[in-house]
C-alpha positions as CSV (number, residue, x, y, z in Angstrom):
1,M,124.1,93.1,38.1
2,T,121.4,89.9,36.5
3,T,118.1,90.9,35.0
4,K,115.3,89.8,35.8
5,P,113.7,87.4,33.5
6,D,110.0,88.4,31.9
7,Q,106.7,86.9,33.0
8,L,104.4,85.1,31.2
9,T,101.0,86.4,32.8
10,F,97.3,84.7,32.0
11,A,94.4,86.7,33.6
12,P,90.7,85.6,32.3
13,L,88.8,88.7,32.5
14,G,85.4,86.7,31.6
15,G,84.2,83.7,30.7
16,V,85.4,81.2,34.0
17,G,82.8,80.2,36.6
18,Q,80.6,80.9,33.1
19,I,79.9,79.9,29.8
20,G,79.9,83.3,28.1
21,M,81.3,86.7,28.4
22,N,85.1,85.4,27.3
23,L,87.9,87.4,27.6
24,S,91.5,86.4,28.3
25,I,94.8,88.4,28.4
26,Y,98.5,87.6,28.4
27,G,100.7,89.7,29.6
28,M,104.9,89.6,28.6
29,G,107.4,91.7,30.7
30,N,107.7,92.8,34.3
31,R,105.5,95.1,36.5
32,G,105.7,99.0,34.9
33,N,106.9,96.9,31.6
34,Q,104.6,95.1,30.5
35,K,102.9,94.4,27.2
36,W,99.5,92.7,27.3
37,L,97.6,90.2,24.3
38,A,93.9,90.2,24.8
39,I,91.7,87.1,23.1
40,D,88.4,87.3,22.5
41,L,85.1,90.5,23.7
42,G,82.3,88.6,24.0
43,V,79.1,88.8,26.0
44,Y,76.6,86.7,27.2
45,F,72.7,87.1,27.1
46,G,70.5,88.7,30.5
47,D,67.9,86.8,31.4
48,E,64.4,88.6,32.7
49,E,64.2,86.7,36.3
50,H,67.6,88.3,37.1
51,L,68.7,90.8,35.1
52,P,65.1,92.5,33.8
53,G,65.9,94.8,31.3
54,I,69.4,94.0,30.8
55,D,70.0,93.0,26.9
56,L,73.8,92.3,27.0
57,V,76.6,91.2,30.0
58,M,80.3,92.1,29.2
59,P,83.5,92.0,30.7
60,D,84.3,95.1,32.6
61,V,87.5,95.9,30.7
62,R,89.0,98.9,33.5
63,F,92.3,97.0,33.8
64,L,93.0,97.3,29.6
65,E,91.5,100.7,29.6
66,K,94.7,101.6,32.1
67,E,96.8,99.7,30.0
68,R,95.8,100.5,26.8
69,K,99.4,102.0,25.8
70,N,100.9,98.6,26.6
71,L,98.2,96.5,24.4
72,V,99.9,95.0,21.4
73,G,96.4,93.6,20.2
74,L,93.3,91.6,20.4
75,I,92.9,88.3,18.6
76,L,89.1,86.8,17.7
77,T,89.1,82.8,18.4
78,H,86.2,83.1,16.1
79,A,82.9,84.8,15.5
80,H,80.5,83.7,18.3
81,E,78.4,86.4,20.6
82,D,80.3,85.2,23.7
83,H,83.8,85.8,22.1
84,F,82.9,89.2,19.9
85,G,79.7,90.5,21.0
86,A,81.4,92.9,23.1
87,I,83.6,94.3,20.9
88,I,81.3,97.5,19.3
89,D,80.4,99.0,22.7
90,L,83.7,98.1,24.8
91,W,86.1,99.0,21.7
92,P,85.8,102.6,21.8
93,K,87.2,102.3,25.4
94,L,90.3,100.6,24.1
95,K,91.1,101.6,20.4
96,C,93.7,98.4,19.9
97,P,94.0,96.6,16.9
98,I,92.0,93.7,16.4
99,Y,92.8,90.7,14.1
100,A,90.5,87.8,12.6
101,T,90.5,85.5,9.9
102,Q,88.6,86.5,6.7
103,F,84.5,84.8,7.9
104,S,85.0,86.3,11.7
105,A,86.5,89.5,9.9
106,A,83.6,89.5,7.4
107,L,80.8,89.0,9.7
108,F,81.8,91.7,12.2
109,Q,81.6,93.9,9.5
110,A,78.2,92.4,8.3
111,K,76.9,93.4,12.4
112,C,79.1,96.6,12.5
113,A,76.9,97.8,9.6
114,S,73.5,96.6,11.2
115,E,74.1,98.5,13.9
116,R,72.9,102.2,14.4
117,N,76.2,104.5,14.0
118,P,78.7,101.9,15.2
119,P,81.8,103.0,15.5
120,K,84.8,103.3,12.7
121,I,86.7,99.8,13.8
122,P,89.4,98.4,11.4
123,V,90.0,94.4,11.2
124,T,92.9,93.2,9.8
125,V,92.5,89.8,8.6
126,V,94.9,87.1,9.0
127,A,95.2,83.9,6.9
128,S,93.9,80.5,8.7
129,G,97.1,78.7,9.7
130,G,98.8,82.3,9.8
131,T,101.3,83.6,11.7
132,I,101.2,87.1,13.4
133,E,103.9,89.2,15.5
134,L,102.4,91.2,18.2
135,G,105.1,93.0,20.5
136,P,106.6,89.8,22.3
137,F,103.4,87.7,21.1
138,K,104.3,85.1,18.0
139,V,100.9,84.4,17.4
140,E,99.7,81.4,15.3
141,F,95.9,80.5,13.9
142,I,95.5,76.8,14.2
143,P,92.4,75.9,12.7
144,V,89.8,73.5,14.5
145,A,86.6,72.5,14.0
146,H,83.6,73.9,15.6
147,S,80.0,75.2,15.2
148,I,81.3,78.1,13.1
149,P,83.5,78.8,10.1
150,E,87.0,79.7,10.8
151,S,87.2,78.9,14.8
152,H,91.0,78.8,16.0
153,A,93.4,77.9,18.4
154,L,95.8,80.0,19.1
155,A,99.1,79.1,19.9
156,I,101.0,81.8,21.8
157,H,105.1,82.1,21.6
158,T,107.0,83.7,23.5
159,A,110.5,84.2,24.7
160,A,108.9,82.5,28.3
161,G,107.4,79.7,26.5
162,T,104.6,78.5,24.2
163,V,100.8,78.9,25.4
164,L,98.1,76.7,23.3
165,H,94.8,78.6,24.1
166,T,92.4,76.4,22.5
167,G,89.5,78.7,21.8
168,D,85.9,76.7,21.3
169,W,87.1,73.1,19.5
170,K,85.6,69.6,18.9
171,I,87.1,66.9,17.0
172,D,85.2,66.3,14.0
173,P,86.5,64.5,11.0
174,T,83.6,65.1,8.4
175,P,82.5,68.8,9.7
176,I,81.3,69.6,6.2
177,I,82.5,72.9,5.9
178,G,86.0,74.2,7.0
179,K,88.9,72.4,8.2
180,P,88.8,69.7,10.5
181,T,91.2,69.4,13.9
182,D,94.6,70.4,12.7
183,E,95.7,67.2,14.9
184,R,99.2,67.1,13.1
185,R,100.2,71.0,14.2
186,L,99.1,70.3,17.7
187,R,100.9,67.0,18.4
188,E,104.4,69.4,16.6
189,L,103.4,72.0,19.4
190,G,103.3,68.9,21.8
191,D,107.0,68.3,20.8
192,A,108.3,71.3,20.6
193,G,107.2,71.5,24.3
194,V,103.7,72.9,25.4
195,L,104.1,75.7,28.8
196,A,100.7,75.7,29.2
197,L,97.1,74.6,28.0
198,I,94.4,76.9,28.4
199,G,91.4,74.8,27.4
200,D,87.5,74.7,26.7
201,S,85.5,72.9,29.3
202,T,81.9,73.2,27.9
203,N,81.1,69.4,27.9
204,A,84.1,68.0,30.2
205,V,81.3,66.4,32.2
206,R,79.6,64.5,28.8
207,E,81.8,61.1,27.9
208,G,82.6,59.7,24.7
209,R,82.9,61.7,21.5
210,S,81.0,64.9,20.2
211,P,79.1,63.5,16.9
212,S,80.1,64.5,13.7
213,E,78.0,67.3,11.5
214,M,77.9,64.7,9.2
215,E,75.7,62.6,11.1
216,V,73.0,65.7,11.8
217,A,73.1,66.7,8.2
218,K,71.8,62.7,7.3
219,T,68.9,63.0,9.9
220,I,67.8,66.4,8.5
221,T,67.6,64.6,4.8
222,E,66.0,61.8,6.3
223,L,63.4,64.2,8.2
224,V,62.8,66.3,5.4
225,K,62.5,63.8,2.7
226,A,59.8,62.1,4.8
227,A,57.5,65.7,5.8
228,K,54.2,65.7,4.0
229,G,53.8,69.8,4.4
230,R,55.7,72.6,4.8
231,V,59.0,72.4,6.9
232,A,60.5,75.3,9.3
233,V,63.9,74.4,10.7
234,T,65.7,76.6,13.2
235,T,69.0,76.7,13.9
236,F,71.7,78.8,15.5
237,A,72.4,81.7,12.4
238,S,75.8,81.2,13.1
239,N,76.3,77.2,12.2
240,V,76.7,77.7,8.4
241,A,77.5,73.6,8.2
242,R,73.8,73.5,9.9
243,L,72.6,75.9,6.9
244,R,74.4,73.7,4.3
245,A,73.1,70.8,5.2
246,V,69.9,72.3,5.4
247,A,70.3,73.4,1.7
248,E,71.3,70.4,0.7
249,A,68.2,68.1,2.5
250,A,66.1,70.7,0.3
251,E,67.7,69.9,-3.0
252,A,67.6,66.1,-1.9
253,S,63.6,66.8,-1.3
254,G,63.1,69.1,-4.3
255,R,62.3,71.8,-1.9
256,E,63.3,75.5,-2.3
257,V,65.4,77.2,0.9
258,V,63.5,80.3,2.5
259,V,65.2,82.4,4.7
260,V,63.1,84.1,7.7
261,G,64.8,86.6,10.0
262,R,68.0,89.3,9.6
263,A,70.3,87.5,11.7
264,M,70.3,84.7,9.0
265,E,69.8,86.5,6.1
266,R,73.5,88.4,7.5
267,V,74.9,85.5,7.7
268,V,73.9,83.6,4.6
269,Q,75.3,86.8,2.9
270,V,78.7,86.5,4.8
271,A,78.8,83.0,4.2
272,R,78.4,83.3,0.3
273,E,80.8,86.4,0.2
274,T,83.4,84.1,1.6
275,G,82.8,81.0,-0.5
276,F,81.3,78.7,2.2
277,L,78.0,78.5,0.4
278,D,79.9,77.9,-3.2
279,G,77.8,75.2,-4.8
280,V,74.4,75.8,-3.1
281,R,71.2,77.5,-5.1
282,A,70.8,80.7,-4.1
283,F,68.2,81.0,-1.1
284,R,64.6,82.4,-1.3
285,G,63.3,85.1,0.4
286,A,60.3,85.2,3.3
287,D,58.3,87.2,0.6
288,M,58.8,83.8,-1.6
289,Y,57.3,81.7,0.8
290,G,53.9,81.4,0.3
291,H,53.9,81.6,-3.5
292,L,55.7,77.5,-3.0
293,P,53.8,74.6,-3.0
294,P,53.6,73.0,1.0
295,D,55.9,70.4,0.3
296,K,58.1,72.5,-2.2
297,V,59.6,74.8,0.7
298,I,61.9,74.7,3.5
299,A,61.7,77.9,5.6
300,L,65.0,78.6,7.7
301,C,64.5,80.2,10.9
302,T,66.4,82.4,13.3
303,G,64.5,81.9,17.1
304,S,65.8,78.5,18.0
305,Q,66.6,80.1,21.7
306,G,62.9,81.6,21.8
307,E,63.8,85.2,21.2
308,P,60.4,86.8,21.4
309,R,61.3,88.7,18.4
310,A,63.1,86.0,16.5
311,A,61.0,85.0,13.3
312,L,60.0,81.3,14.6
313,S,58.4,82.9,18.0
314,R,56.4,85.1,15.8
315,I,55.2,82.2,13.1
316,A,54.3,80.0,16.7
317,N,52.2,83.6,17.6
318,D,51.2,83.9,14.4
319,D,51.5,87.5,14.0
320,H,54.6,86.9,11.0
321,P,53.5,89.0,8.0
322,L,54.6,86.7,5.4
323,V,55.3,83.2,7.3
324,T,52.2,80.4,8.9
325,L,52.5,77.0,9.4
326,N,49.5,74.4,9.6
327,R,48.4,71.6,10.8
328,G,50.2,69.1,9.7
329,D,53.8,71.1,8.8
330,T,57.1,70.2,10.9
331,V,59.3,72.3,12.6
332,I,62.9,71.0,13.3
333,F,65.0,72.6,15.9
334,S,68.3,71.9,15.2
335,S,69.9,73.5,18.4
336,R,70.2,72.7,22.1
337,T,68.6,75.1,24.4
338,I,71.1,77.7,26.4
339,P,70.6,77.2,30.2
340,G,68.2,80.2,31.0
341,N,66.3,79.9,27.5
342,E,64.1,77.0,28.6
343,K,60.7,79.0,29.2
344,A,61.2,80.4,26.1
345,V,61.6,77.6,23.9
346,G,59.1,75.5,26.1
347,T,56.6,78.2,25.4
348,I,56.8,78.1,21.3
349,I,56.9,74.6,21.2
350,N,54.2,74.1,22.9
351,G,52.4,77.0,21.2
352,L,53.5,74.8,18.0
353,I,52.0,71.5,18.9
354,T,48.5,73.1,20.1
355,Q,48.5,74.3,16.8
356,G,49.0,70.5,15.0
357,V,52.8,70.9,14.2
358,E,55.0,68.0,14.2
359,V,57.7,69.3,16.6
360,V,61.5,67.6,16.3
361,T,64.4,68.1,18.9
362,D,67.5,66.6,19.6
363,R,65.4,64.7,22.4
364,T,64.3,62.3,19.9
365,H,66.3,62.9,16.8
366,L,70.6,63.5,15.9
367,V,69.4,66.8,14.8
368,H,71.5,68.7,17.0
369,V,75.3,68.5,18.1
370,S,77.6,70.4,20.0
371,G,80.4,72.2,18.6
372,H,82.8,71.4,21.6
373,P,84.8,68.7,23.2
374,R,83.5,65.7,25.1
375,R,86.0,63.9,28.1
376,D,87.6,61.7,24.8
377,E,88.4,64.6,22.7
378,L,89.8,66.2,25.7
379,R,91.9,62.9,26.5
380,D,92.9,63.4,22.8
381,M,93.8,67.1,23.0
382,I,96.1,66.5,26.1
383,S,97.8,63.8,24.6
384,W,98.8,65.7,21.7
385,V,99.8,68.5,23.0
386,R,101.5,67.2,26.3
387,P,101.1,70.5,28.5
388,Q,103.3,71.3,31.6
389,L,99.9,72.9,33.0
390,L,96.7,73.0,32.5
391,I,93.9,75.7,32.8
392,P,90.2,75.1,32.7
393,V,88.2,77.8,31.4
394,H,84.8,78.5,29.5
395,G,82.8,77.1,31.9
396,E,80.7,76.8,34.9
397,A,82.3,75.8,38.4
398,L,81.9,71.9,37.5
399,H,83.0,71.9,34.2
400,L,86.1,73.4,35.4
401,H,86.9,71.1,38.3
402,E,85.8,67.7,36.0
403,H,88.4,68.8,33.3
404,A,91.1,69.7,35.8
405,K,90.2,66.6,37.0
406,L,90.9,64.5,33.6
407,A,94.1,66.6,32.8
408,R,95.7,65.2,36.3
409,E,94.1,61.7,35.0
410,C,96.1,62.2,32.1
411,G,99.2,62.9,33.5
412,V,99.5,66.9,33.2
413,P,101.9,67.5,36.2
414,R,99.8,70.5,37.4
415,T,96.5,72.2,36.7
416,M,94.8,75.7,38.2
417,I,91.5,76.7,38.7
418,V,91.2,80.1,38.6
419,K,88.7,82.5,38.7
420,N,87.7,85.8,36.6
421,G,90.5,88.6,37.3
422,D,93.6,85.8,38.7
423,L,96.5,86.7,37.4
424,V,98.5,83.7,36.5
425,R,102.4,83.6,36.8
426,L,102.9,80.5,33.8
427,S,106.9,81.4,33.5
428,P,109.3,81.8,35.1
429,G,109.0,79.0,38.4
430,D,106.1,77.2,39.6
431,A,102.6,78.2,37.8
432,A,100.9,80.6,40.6
433,V,98.5,83.7,41.1
434,I,100.1,86.4,41.9
435,E,97.8,89.1,42.0
436,E,94.0,90.2,41.4
437,I,93.1,92.4,38.8
438,P,89.9,94.4,38.8
439,S,87.7,92.4,36.7
440,G,84.0,92.3,36.8
441,K,80.4,92.7,34.8
442,I,79.1,95.7,32.7
443,Y,75.6,95.6,31.8
444,K,74.3,97.1,28.5
445,D,70.6,99.0,29.6
446,G,68.8,99.8,26.0
447,S,71.4,102.3,24.6
448,I,73.3,102.7,28.0
449,L,76.7,101.0,29.3
450,E,76.1,100.3,33.3
451,D,78.2,99.0,36.1
452,S,77.0,95.8,37.4
453,K,76.5,97.2,40.8
454,S,73.7,100.1,39.0
455,R,71.3,100.9,41.3
456,A,68.9,100.6,38.1
457,V,68.7,96.8,38.0
458,S,68.3,96.1,41.7
459,E,65.1,98.2,41.9
460,R,63.8,96.8,38.9
461,R,63.9,93.2,40.7
462,R,62.8,94.5,43.5
463,L,59.6,96.4,41.6
464,A,59.0,92.8,40.2
465,M,58.9,91.5,43.5
466,A,57.0,93.5,45.5
467,G,55.7,96.4,43.7
468,C,55.9,100.0,44.2
469,A,53.9,102.6,46.2
470,F,54.5,106.5,45.3
471,V,52.4,109.0,47.4
472,G,51.9,112.9,46.5
473,I,51.5,115.0,49.6
474,A,50.7,118.8,49.0
475,V,51.4,120.9,52.8
476,T,51.5,124.6,53.7
477,A,54.4,125.9,55.3
478,K,53.0,125.0,58.9
479,G,52.9,121.3,57.7
480,D,49.0,120.6,57.4
481,L,47.5,118.9,54.3
482,A,46.7,121.6,51.7
483,D,44.7,119.2,49.6
484,E,44.0,115.5,49.6
485,P,46.8,113.4,49.6
486,A,47.4,111.3,45.7
487,V,48.3,107.5,46.0
488,D,49.5,105.5,42.9
489,L,50.1,101.6,44.1
490,I,52.0,99.8,40.8
491,G,52.1,96.5,41.2
492,I,50.6,95.6,44.7
493,P,47.1,94.1,44.8
494,E,43.9,96.0,44.6
495,K,42.6,94.5,47.6
496,N,44.0,92.7,50.9
497,A,42.3,89.6,52.0
498,K,39.8,90.7,53.7
499,G,38.5,92.2,50.1
500,E,39.0,96.2,51.3
501,A,40.9,98.5,48.8
502,M,44.8,98.8,49.4
503,D,44.9,102.8,48.0
504,D,42.2,103.3,50.8
505,I,44.0,101.5,53.3
506,V,47.3,104.0,52.6
507,F,45.1,106.8,51.9
508,D,44.0,106.7,55.5
509,I,48.0,105.9,56.7
510,V,48.7,109.1,55.1
511,V,46.3,111.5,56.6
512,N,46.7,109.9,59.8
513,I,50.5,110.2,59.3
514,V,50.5,113.9,58.5
515,E,47.9,115.2,60.9
516,N,49.3,113.3,63.9
517,L,52.9,114.4,63.6
518,P,54.3,116.9,66.1
519,K,54.5,120.5,65.2
520,A,58.4,120.2,65.0
521,R,58.6,117.7,62.4
522,K,55.6,118.9,60.6
523,R,57.4,121.9,59.6
524,D,60.4,119.5,57.9
525,P,59.4,118.2,54.2
526,D,61.7,115.5,54.7
527,A,60.3,114.3,58.2
528,I,57.1,114.4,57.0
529,A,58.2,112.2,53.5
530,E,60.5,109.4,55.8
531,S,57.7,109.4,58.1
532,V,54.9,108.8,55.6
533,R,57.2,106.4,53.9
534,R,58.0,104.1,57.2
535,A,54.2,104.2,57.9
536,V,53.0,102.9,54.3
537,R,55.7,100.0,53.9
538,S,54.7,98.9,57.4
539,A,51.0,99.0,56.5
540,L,52.1,97.0,53.2
541,Q,54.0,94.3,54.6
542,E,51.2,94.0,57.4
543,Q,48.5,93.8,54.7
544,W,50.4,91.9,52.1
545,G,53.5,90.4,53.7
546,K,55.7,91.9,51.1
547,K,58.0,95.0,51.7
548,T,57.3,97.1,48.7
549,M,59.6,100.0,47.4
550,C,58.0,103.4,48.2
551,Y,58.2,107.3,47.1
552,V,57.2,109.9,48.9
553,H,57.0,113.4,46.9
554,I,56.3,116.6,49.2
555,M,55.1,119.7,48.0
556,Q,55.1,122.9,50.0
557,V,52.2,125.5,48.8
558,E,51.4,128.7,49.8
559,K,47.8,129.1,51.7
């Protein structure tokens, strides 16, 4: 009797068809006897237009909960929110070991410390370039350049073959801090044979190569030297290379760096503890900003994405208690605007310009570069690794399509475009989707985790579009009105096109419906409520043109 060979499988549970909310799993074994390895557990941020009130969106981990006893670990490629931001909320469902390199582990622990009553989550630190064995998986951490220290591609070695999971990466020979992408080791993997490459597709639509962090640092120094008044720089707090570039620009122009914003303070502390800001003069706190002459200060601020509670937004609205900007000062946006944040960022920029502040963005100066590979870099990776199969991830449909197309042009024998929840057999035999496993989204609504089908979110969308009518009616046991109905219209125009009060119209409709119901229906509170609800909605639609929500409360009283 021959033993069936173990299957090596892969499934994205987030991060495919979108940028953010990354979670990938690899399986080894056969049905009923599989071990699972999870890579990253991230979020993306809700937007008020489509997800009102939702702070974070996370991957659904039902499948891993069910397989928890077979989950050998969770590995972090790096410490960006879209790769590790869901751990605090979702780890209690999994309770698996977590593995990360020093900076990622330190930033995660700092994040936990900033939360109220976080769970105790142990993290095992792995050396950059190191290897760990977790069940049937031997995982090698390969340094790659990215916009945060210690980003790693993962070479996942198994008895069925080797998979390269690139994580987020780019080719930058002068990354300012950390190691450049390890071309030598990637070529060695290619020489030994790579079964599949699971690769970053973020910039697959952009030709050429991503510029280096060193070029950005040079531009920032030139801008700071030329500035006459105060300078504020906003960037992603986790981009420690950019923080160092700002510090070097300050040194070159005789200025001191003042850190404004809790997230920035947290990253600066971790970067110093882990040695990434060695040799950089200590930064000042925001309380020192007003004590330094305008030409002797740089404010390093959070808020590059227009977050309303972040430092730059408060400065632009002139309601920050310690930091102000005046006509002739300069703000440098050393970041890109994440899709969905354009309005918020535009509001801040327009507000600053109205105040006479000079605003510099990447539209006019090289003050930001992406941490993801453009097409020439993708070609390099493919030529080094020479995979038998390429599966594009970390991108929307267009990014995935273009990455797969480029891979075929580069001679990759097979490409596959998958969706979240597709379980792909990588080996043995031809790669194929063999099953669809549970996947989806979880919303963080305040302190509560909710299913994406939550009634609360859909109702909020309807409230935002068409408001709500609330009607309270007191009736006797016979169904006669015991008092005047109470009507409250929320988010509904006060008057119709003729200038008539909408609440008067609704009031009259309610009274008319209750008084003219048949006797049998008047004795049934549910029947009264449904009749009133339908009539109010119909009347408001006729007067306004929108279908509003309507809630009717019936109270029976003795009279």
